C-alpha positions as CSV (number, residue, x, y, z in Angstrom):
1,X,10.3,13.0,2.5
2,X,6.8,11.6,3.2
3,X,4.4,11.7,0.3
4,X,0.8,11.7,1.6
5,X,-2.7,11.3,0.0
6,X,-5.7,12.9,1.8
7,X,-9.2,11.6,1.2
8,X,-11.7,14.5,1.3
9,X,-15.1,13.9,2.7
10,X,-15.9,17.4,3.6
11,X,-15.0,17.1,7.3
12,X,-14.1,20.3,9.0
13,X,-10.6,19.1,10.0
14,X,-9.6,18.4,6.4
15,X,-8.6,21.9,5.3
16,X,-6.6,22.5,8.4
17,X,-4.9,19.1,8.0
18,X,-4.0,19.8,4.4
19,X,-2.4,23.1,5.5
20,X,-0.5,21.7,8.4
21,X,0.8,18.7,6.5
22,X,1.9,20.8,3.4
23,X,3.5,23.3,5.7
24,X,5.8,20.7,7.3
25,X,9.2,20.4,5.5
26,X,9.2,16.6,5.7
27,X,5.7,16.1,4.2
28,X,4.2,16.7,0.8
29,X,0.5,16.2,0.1
30,X,0.4,14.7,-3.4
31,X,-3.4,14.8,-3.9
32,X,-6.7,15.3,-2.1
33,X,-8.7,12.3,-3.3
34,X,-12.5,12.4,-3.7
35,X,-13.2,8.8,-2.6
36,X,-11.7,5.4,-1.9
37,X,-11.6,4.5,-5.6
38,X,-9.6,7.7,-6.3
39,X,-7.3,6.9,-3.4
40,X,-6.6,3.4,-4.8
41,X,-5.9,4.8,-8.3
42,X,-3.5,7.4,-6.9
43,X,-1.8,4.8,-4.6
44,X,-1.2,2.5,-7.6
45,X,1.2,5.0,-9.1
46,X,3.7,4.1,-6.4
47,X,4.5,7.7,-5.4
48,X,2.7,7.8,-2.0
49,X,3.8,6.6,1.4
50,X,0.7,7.5,3.6
51,X,-3.0,7.8,3.1
52,X,-4.8,10.1,5.6
53,X,-8.5,9.2,5.8
54,X,-11.4,9.8,8.2
55,X,-12.7,6.7,9.8
56,X,-16.2,7.4,8.4
57,X,-15.1,7.4,4.8
58,X,-17.4,5.2,2.7
59,X,-15.9,1.9,1.4
60,X,-13.0,1.8,3.7
61,X,-12.5,-1.9,4.6
62,X,-9.9,-4.6,4.9
63,X,-9.7,-5.0,1.1
64,X,-8.9,-1.4,0.6
65,X,-6.3,-1.3,3.4
66,X,-4.7,-4.5,1.9
67,X,-4.6,-3.0,-1.6
68,X,-3.0,0.2,-0.2
69,X,-0.4,-1.9,1.6
70,X,0.5,-3.7,-1.6
71,X,1.4,-0.4,-3.1
72,X,3.5,0.5,0.0
73,X,0.9,3.0,1.4
74,X,0.0,2.8,5.1
75,X,-3.1,4.3,6.5
76,X,-3.5,6.9,9.2
77,X,-7.1,7.4,10.3
78,X,-8.6,10.5,11.8
79,X,-11.5,10.3,14.3
80,X,-13.3,12.6,16.6
81,X,-12.8,10.0,19.4
82,X,-9.7,7.9,18.7
83,X,-10.2,5.6,21.7
84,X,-13.7,4.7,20.6
85,X,-12.7,4.4,16.9
86,X,-9.5,2.4,17.4
87,X,-10.9,-1.2,17.8
88,X,-13.0,-1.1,14.6
89,X,-10.0,0.5,12.7
90,X,-7.5,-2.2,13.9
91,X,-10.0,-4.9,12.8
92,X,-9.7,-3.8,9.2
93,X,-5.9,-3.4,9.5
94,X,-5.5,0.3,10.4
95,X,-2.7,0.6,13.0
96,X,-2.7,4.4,13.5
97,X,-5.8,6.4,14.7
98,X,-5.4,10.0,15.8
99,X,-7.8,12.7,16.9
100,X,-8.9,15.8,15.0
101,X,-7.3,18.0,17.5
102,X,-4.4,18.8,17.9
103,X,-3.3,18.2,14.4
104,X,0.3,17.9,15.6
105,X,-0.6,14.2,16.4
106,X,-1.6,13.8,12.7
107,X,1.8,15.1,11.5
108,X,3.7,12.8,13.9
109,X,1.7,9.8,12.8
110,X,2.2,10.6,9.1
111,X,6.0,11.0,9.6
112,X,6.4,7.9,11.8
113,X,5.0,4.3,11.4
114,X,4.4,2.4,14.6
115,X,7.7,0.9,15.7
116,X,9.5,2.0,12.5
117,X,11.6,5.1,11.6
118,X,10.0,7.9,9.7
119,X,9.5,7.6,5.9
120,X,9.5,3.7,6.1
121,X,6.7,1.8,4.5
122,X,4.7,-0.8,6.2
123,X,4.8,-4.4,5.0
124,X,1.8,-5.8,3.4
125,X,-1.1,-6.1,5.9
126,X,-2.2,-9.7,6.5
127,X,-6.0,-9.8,6.4
128,X,-6.1,-13.5,7.7
129,X,-5.4,-13.9,11.4
130,X,-2.3,-16.2,12.2
131,X,-3.2,-19.9,12.6
132,X,-4.2,-21.1,16.0
133,X,-3.0,-24.3,17.4
134,X,-5.3,-27.2,16.5
135,X,-7.0,-29.2,19.3
136,X,-5.0,-32.2,20.4
137,X,-5.2,-35.2,18.1
138,X,-6.8,-33.1,15.3
139,X,-4.7,-32.6,12.2
140,X,-5.3,-29.4,10.2
141,X,-7.8,-29.9,7.4
142,X,-7.2,-30.0,3.7
143,X,-8.9,-28.0,1.1
144,X,-10.3,-29.7,-2.1
145,X,-11.4,-27.4,-4.9
146,X,-13.8,-29.0,-7.5
147,X,-13.5,-27.3,-10.9
148,X,-14.5,-28.1,-14.4
149,X,-15.0,-26.4,-17.8
150,X,-18.4,-25.0,-18.9
151,X,-21.3,-27.2,-20.0
152,X,-22.4,-28.5,-16.7
153,X,-20.1,-31.6,-16.4
154,X,-21.2,-32.3,-12.8
155,X,-19.0,-30.0,-10.6
156,X,-21.6,-29.4,-8.0
157,X,-22.8,-33.1,-7.9
158,X,-19.1,-34.2,-7.3
159,X,-18.4,-31.5,-4.7
160,X,-21.4,-32.3,-2.6
161,X,-20.8,-36.0,-2.9
162,X,-17.2,-35.6,-1.8
163,X,-18.1,-33.4,1.2
164,X,-20.9,-35.9,2.2
165,X,-18.4,-38.9,1.9
166,X,-15.8,-37.0,4.0
167,X,-18.5,-36.5,6.7
168,X,-19.5,-40.2,6.4
169,X,-15.9,-41.0,7.3
170,X,-16.4,-39.0,10.5
171,X,-14.3,-36.1,9.3
172,X,-16.0,-32.7,10.0
173,X,-16.3,-31.0,6.7
174,X,-17.3,-27.5,5.4
175,X,-18.8,-27.3,1.9
176,X,-18.5,-23.8,0.4
177,X,-20.4,-22.7,-2.7
178,X,-17.9,-20.4,-4.3
179,X,-19.4,-20.2,-7.8
180,X,-19.3,-16.6,-8.9
181,X,-22.1,-17.3,-11.6
182,X,-24.7,-18.2,-9.0
183,X,-24.6,-21.0,-6.5
184,X,-26.7,-24.2,-6.7
185,X,-25.5,-26.2,-3.8
186,X,-28.3,-25.0,-1.5
187,X,-30.9,-26.0,-4.0
188,X,-29.4,-29.4,-4.6
189,X,-29.2,-30.1,-0.9
190,X,-32.7,-28.8,-0.2
191,X,-31.6,-25.9,1.9
192,X,-33.9,-22.9,2.0
193,X,-31.7,-20.0,3.1
194,X,-32.7,-16.4,2.8
195,X,-29.3,-15.1,3.7
196,X,-26.3,-16.2,1.5
197,X,-23.4,-17.5,3.7
198,X,-20.9,-16.3,1.2
199,X,-22.3,-12.7,1.2
200,X,-22.5,-12.7,4.9
201,X,-18.8,-13.8,5.0
202,X,-17.9,-11.0,2.7
203,X,-19.5,-8.4,4.9
204,X,-17.9,-9.8,8.0
205,X,-14.5,-9.8,6.2
206,X,-14.9,-6.2,5.2
207,X,-15.5,-5.3,8.8
208,X,-12.7,-7.4,10.1
209,X,-14.9,-9.7,12.2
210,X,-15.0,-12.8,10.1
211,X,-12.5,-14.7,12.2
212,X,-14.6,-14.5,15.4
213,X,-17.9,-14.9,13.7
214,X,-17.2,-17.5,11.0
215,X,-19.7,-20.0,12.6
216,X,-22.5,-17.6,11.8
217,X,-22.2,-18.0,8.1
218,X,-22.4,-21.8,8.1
219,X,-25.4,-24.0,7.9
220,X,-25.5,-27.3,9.8
221,X,-26.5,-30.2,7.5
222,X,-25.5,-33.0,9.9
223,X,-23.3,-33.6,12.8
224,X,-20.2,-33.6,10.5
225,X,-21.3,-31.6,7.5
226,X,-21.7,-27.8,7.3
227,X,-22.5,-25.6,4.4
228,X,-21.7,-22.0,3.4
229,X,-24.4,-21.2,0.8
230,X,-23.5,-19.3,-2.4
231,X,-24.7,-16.3,-4.3
232,X,-28.5,-16.0,-4.6
233,X,-28.2,-14.3,-8.0
234,X,-25.3,-14.2,-10.4
235,X,-25.2,-10.4,-10.4
236,X,-24.1,-10.2,-6.8
237,X,-20.6,-11.4,-7.4
238,X,-19.3,-7.8,-7.1
239,X,-20.1,-7.9,-3.4
240,X,-17.4,-10.6,-2.7
241,X,-14.2,-8.8,-2.4
242,X,-10.8,-10.4,-3.0
243,X,-9.5,-12.1,0.2
244,X,-13.0,-13.1,1.5
245,X,-12.6,-16.7,0.5
246,X,-9.1,-16.8,1.8
247,X,-10.1,-15.7,5.3
248,X,-13.1,-18.1,5.3
249,X,-11.1,-21.0,4.2
250,X,-8.1,-20.4,6.3
251,X,-10.2,-20.1,9.4
252,X,-12.3,-23.2,8.5
253,X,-9.4,-25.5,7.7
254,X,-8.0,-25.2,11.2
255,X,-10.4,-27.8,12.5
256,X,-12.3,-29.2,9.4
257,X,-11.9,-30.4,5.9
258,X,-13.0,-27.9,3.3
259,X,-14.7,-28.6,-0.1
260,X,-15.0,-25.7,-2.6
261,X,-17.5,-25.8,-5.4
262,X,-16.2,-23.3,-8.0
263,X,-17.1,-21.6,-11.2
264,X,-16.1,-22.7,-14.7
265,X,-14.2,-19.7,-16.2
266,X,-10.5,-19.0,-15.5
267,X,-10.3,-15.9,-17.6
268,X,-8.7,-12.9,-15.8
269,X,-10.4,-9.6,-16.0
270,X,-7.9,-6.7,-16.9
271,X,-10.4,-4.2,-15.3
272,X,-9.7,-5.9,-11.9
273,X,-6.4,-4.1,-11.7
274,X,-8.1,-0.7,-11.8
275,X,-9.8,0.8,-8.8
276,X,-11.3,-1.5,-6.2
277,X,-13.7,-3.6,-8.4
278,X,-13.1,-7.4,-8.0
279,X,-12.7,-9.8,-10.9
280,X,-15.7,-12.0,-11.5
281,X,-13.6,-15.0,-12.0
282,X,-11.3,-13.9,-9.1
283,X,-13.4,-16.1,-6.8
284,X,-12.7,-19.2,-8.8
285,X,-8.9,-18.4,-9.2
286,X,-8.7,-17.7,-5.5
287,X,-10.3,-21.1,-4.7
288,X,-7.9,-22.9,-6.9
289,X,-4.9,-21.1,-5.4
290,X,-6.1,-22.1,-1.8
291,X,-6.6,-25.7,-2.6
292,X,-4.4,-28.6,-1.5
293,X,-6.1,-30.8,-4.0
294,X,-7.9,-29.8,-7.3
295,X,-10.5,-32.1,-8.7
296,X,-11.3,-31.4,-12.4
297,X,-14.7,-32.8,-13.6
298,X,-15.5,-33.3,-17.3
299,X,-18.3,-35.3,-19.0
300,X,-17.6,-38.4,-21.0
301,X,-19.2,-37.4,-24.2
302,X,-17.3,-36.0,-27.3
303,X,-18.2,-32.4,-26.5
304,X,-17.4,-32.8,-22.8
305,X,-14.0,-34.5,-23.4
306,X,-13.1,-31.7,-25.8
307,X,-13.9,-29.1,-23.2
308,X,-12.1,-31.1,-20.5
309,X,-8.9,-31.3,-22.7
310,X,-8.9,-27.5,-23.3
311,X,-9.8,-27.0,-19.5
312,X,-6.7,-28.9,-18.4
313,X,-4.6,-26.7,-20.6
314,X,-6.2,-23.5,-19.2
315,X,-5.8,-24.8,-15.7
316,X,-2.0,-25.5,-16.2
317,X,-1.7,-21.8,-17.2
318,X,-3.8,-20.5,-14.3
319,X,-2.3,-22.7,-11.6
320,X,1.2,-23.6,-12.8
321,X,2.5,-26.9,-11.2
322,X,-1.0,-28.2,-10.4
323,X,-1.4,-31.9,-10.7
324,X,-5.2,-32.3,-10.6
325,X,-7.3,-35.4,-9.9
326,X,-9.3,-35.7,-13.2
327,X,-12.8,-37.0,-13.1
328,X,-14.6,-38.3,-16.2
329,X,-18.2,-38.1,-15.3
330,X,-21.2,-39.9,-16.8
331,X,-19.1,-42.7,-18.3
332,X,-21.6,-45.2,-20.1
333,X,-21.3,-48.1,-22.6
334,X,-23.5,-46.4,-25.2
335,X,-20.7,-44.0,-26.0
336,X,-18.8,-46.8,-27.7
337,X,-15.3,-46.4,-26.1
338,X,-13.4,-47.9,-23.2
339,X,-12.0,-46.2,-20.2
340,X,-8.5,-46.9,-21.3
341,X,-9.1,-45.2,-24.6
342,X,-10.3,-42.1,-22.9
343,X,-7.3,-42.3,-20.5
344,X,-4.9,-42.5,-23.4
345,X,-6.4,-39.5,-25.0
346,X,-6.4,-37.4,-21.9
347,X,-2.8,-38.4,-20.9
348,X,-1.7,-36.1,-23.7
349,X,-3.2,-33.2,-21.8
350,X,-1.6,-33.9,-18.5
351,X,-4.2,-36.1,-16.9
352,X,-2.0,-38.4,-14.8
353,X,-4.5,-39.2,-12.1
354,X,-7.8,-40.3,-13.6
355,X,-11.1,-41.5,-12.2
356,X,-14.3,-42.5,-14.0
357,X,-17.8,-42.0,-12.5
358,X,-20.6,-44.0,-14.1
359,X,-23.8,-42.6,-15.5
360,X,-26.3,-43.2,-12.8
361,X,-29.3,-40.8,-13.4
362,X,-31.5,-42.8,-11.1
363,X,-29.3,-42.1,-8.1
364,X,-28.9,-38.5,-9.0
365,X,-32.6,-38.0,-9.4
366,X,-33.3,-39.8,-6.2
367,X,-30.9,-37.4,-4.4
368,X,-32.2,-34.2,-6.0
369,X,-35.9,-35.0,-5.4
370,X,-35.1,-35.7,-1.7
371,X,-32.8,-32.7,-1.3
372,X,-30.0,-34.9,-0.1
373,X,-26.4,-35.7,-1.1
374,X,-25.8,-38.9,-3.1
375,X,-24.2,-40.5,-0.1
376,X,-27.4,-40.0,2.0
377,X,-29.6,-41.4,-0.7
378,X,-28.6,-45.0,-0.5
379,X,-26.1,-47.3,-2.1
380,X,-25.5,-47.1,-5.8
381,X,-22.7,-47.5,-8.4
382,X,-22.2,-43.8,-8.4
383,X,-21.9,-43.6,-4.6
384,X,-19.3,-46.5,-4.6
385,X,-17.4,-44.6,-7.4
386,X,-17.3,-41.4,-5.4
387,X,-15.9,-43.3,-2.4
388,X,-13.2,-44.6,-4.8
389,X,-12.5,-41.1,-5.9
390,X,-12.0,-40.0,-2.3
391,X,-9.7,-43.0,-1.8
392,X,-7.6,-41.7,-4.8
393,X,-7.4,-38.3,-3.2
394,X,-6.5,-39.8,0.2
395,X,-3.7,-41.8,-1.4
396,X,-2.3,-38.6,-2.9
397,X,-2.7,-36.6,0.3
398,X,-2.0,-39.3,2.8
399,X,-4.3,-37.5,5.3
400,X,-7.9,-38.8,4.7
401,X,-9.1,-42.1,6.2
402,X,-9.9,-44.8,3.7
403,X,-13.6,-45.9,3.3
404,X,-14.9,-48.6,5.5
């Protein structure tokens, strides 16, 4: 027995389809859903096998198809001209497209999945294309996610400096501003961009065309450094659907190194399990899950160290098994303690790999005013310390060339 859901948009074929499907002894139409959100809610009950939708239904994208597949629901799309509609449908993961007439084709599609017996469910749809072979001599890239607790400990400064240092070492690198609370990488690097690269990637991912158009969401900063700009306003996080960052990163890492500048909050939103609304902090959690290396940044003052210690505990719960590279930023003699004292304190919170970056406000100001990365702004104690940080990451990864 096949249990079907029908999304109603008022098309002429829907009433006939409802009658024909319900009349078949092997099919039961469980519900006529009013929209995509209603469809996802009905699918989450685990009772349905198939969703019948018109190709023109609003909000139908790769995220929706993927969420349906997670609940064991495959999609059959109905179009006036199946041949014309099929390529766009396949890009978002829909494998079956039938015409409005005759409806016998619809019944057959509902009862039989492509290449599988009737009443079988389709495995989870993969929204990311399979990896392609890397060019000769080019190792697949690694993903470094830079995270840290609230209080502006210097996440973005460290992320941009690491990306620039990778580029200086002649490794092509993509820097992605993935902060769901509003990006600042573009402003820090002097990039005037009217179109957010992250939002553009979200739109392309929803239409299933990100894989072939990923280059269009990147801004060239140098021969070796590229940037995907972040959210222009904090309230636009809702436009970045789950899976967008995964598609972007998996595509970019085939030929480049990837550095992700993330948000600060790791709290999960229970409302994210209902309907199709993404979680605000899902972007940060997705970045950490994708990372080969997590860099945790905290400031060296008493408040910053307290937040860092709590943050390491929260990170261990959010990403079990993670062994982050911990960075204590803005270390300075006026605080009155030594590096070994800080290291001993943080060791109790799982900080096994620890790097200190000195307070160097002059170097930071020089870079900000010029709209450049620290590495491009001349030699300084902070630039040398960032190079040492990357050497530590290289030692753990065994993949990044040492500084020269």
